[in-house]
N, C-alpha and C positions, 0 to 999 in steps of 0.2 A: 774540812780542809783548813789547815792553819797557815796557809801560804798567802803572802801579800803580793799582789800584782801591782807593779808601779813602773814608771818611766825610769830609765837609767839616768845617772847623774854623770857630768862630764869627767869627774875625777875617778870614776869607776872603770876607767878603761882596762886596767889589769884584769878585773873580773870578767868584763865583756870579752876580752881576748881569750881568757882561759875557757869560758863556756863555748865560744866558737871553736876553739881547738878540740874540745871534748865532743862537741857535735860532729866534727869532721872525722873522728874516730869511730863513730857509730856505724854499725855494719850496713846501713842503708844510705850512708853519706854519699857513696858515688852516684846515686840516682836522686838524692834529695838536695844536694848543694852543687853550686857551680864552680867550686874550687876545691883543691885537694888540701890535705893536712900539710903536706910538704911546702906548698906555696904559701899558706897562711902563716905557718911557724916561721918562715923566713922574712916576713914583713917586719920592718923596724917599728919601734915603740911609737914614733911619730904618726905612722899609719893608724895604729889603734887609738891614739889619743884624738886625732882628728876625726875618725870614724865615730867614736863614742860621743865626742862633743857635738857633732852634727845631728845625732840622733837622741840627744838628752832633752830632758824636760825644758831646759833653758836654750836649746839649740835652734829654735825657730819652728816654722810651721809645716815643712814639707817632708820631714822624716821623723819618726819617733820609734825608739826601740823600748819594748816592755819586757820586764823580767818578772818571773815568779820567784819569791825569796822565801825560804823556810824560816821558822822562828829563831833558828840559830845563825841566820845570815847567809846560808848557802843558796846560791842561785840554782834552781832546779829546771828552769825553762825559760824560753825567750821567743818573741816574735817581733818583727819590725814591720812598720807600715810606711810605704812610700806614697806620696801624693803625686798623681800623674795628671797631665792635661794634654790635649791633643797637640798643642804645639811644642811639647817637650821632645827631647831626643828619646829614642827607644832605649830603655835599660835592659829589658829582657822581654822576650815574646814580641807580640805586635804592638804597634803604636796605639796609644789610647785614642778612643773614638769619642769619649765623653770625659769630663773631669771625674776622676775615680781615685780609689786607693788601691794599692798592690801589696798584699802580705808576702813577705819573704823571710828567709832565715828562721823558720819555725823549727824549734827543737825542744824536747822534753826528755829529761833524763829517764833512762829505762826504768829505774826503781820507783818512779812516781806516775808512770803512764797508767792510765785507767783510774786515777784518783781525783779527776776533775781539774787538774792543773791546766791541761790544754784548753778546756772550756773557758776557764777564768782568763787565760791569756787572750783567747779570741774575743770574749766579751769586752774586755778592756780595749783591745786594738780596734774592733769594729765601733765601739762607742766613741773612741777618739776620731775615727774617720768620720762618723756622722756628725760630730760636733764642729767639724771644719766649716766655717762660714765663708771662706774666700780661698778657693772657689767652693761652692756647695757641691759635694760629691755625690754622684748618682749611683755609684756601685762600688763594691769592693771585689777585687779579683786576686786570684793566685793560680799558679801553675803547679800541677803534680805530674811526676813522671808516670808513664803508663804502667810501669813495673813497681809502684808503690801503693798497693791496694790498702794497706793499714791507713795511710794518710788520706787517701781518697775516700774511704768509709767514714773517717772522722768529719771531713769536710761536708759530705752529703748529710750526715746526721746534724751538723751545725746549721744547715740550711743552704749551703752552697749547692748550685747545680752546674752540670757541664754546659758550657755555652755553645759547644759544637766546634770551637776553635781548637785546632791542633797545630803545634809547630814542631819543628825538628829539635830533638834534645841535643844539647851540646855534645860534641865528641864525634859526630859524623858516623854513627853506627847504625843509622836508620831508625832509631827509637824516637818516640814522640813524648812531648809535654802536653797535658790537656789542661785547657783553661777552664776553671770553675768560677762563677760569679754569684755574688749576693747582691741583690738590688736593695735600694734604700727602702722600698715599700714591701719587701718580703716579710711575711709574718714570722 
């Protein structure tokens, strides 16, 4: 694999915006993301600038967006890590019961799926979460829609296990999101 996985830089907001819009066009986007293409494309540049700066390598310690970049400079995948503490507001799902990381916004372009890009993104994201020293994070979690078996299979293969927690999926159609967790001491 010739892809480099790294944190985004604040000035890369146009690339971050484009990758997000491409992700929202993916056929599984309605069950994988909490926004529509139409909503995202209507957001002003200032939104994307602020979002990217906050998740950039220089943006602080509570959010980090990672991208997989081809040798030609094309972004082929992304994953974002949010640090959550029990005293934080609930962003998605249930409130944190321990200091933890939450993986969100995972997307890999179809043409590179199965090539190790997702593994590389997750290794970097989880390593960053474990390197957090304040607070020391106890687990990494993510949610996957019950009708997204491709993603669930990858998460299990990577070492995530269902926690037993299920929450209503956005949209009020009676569907569920399943929480998967990876403990700090998981082999």
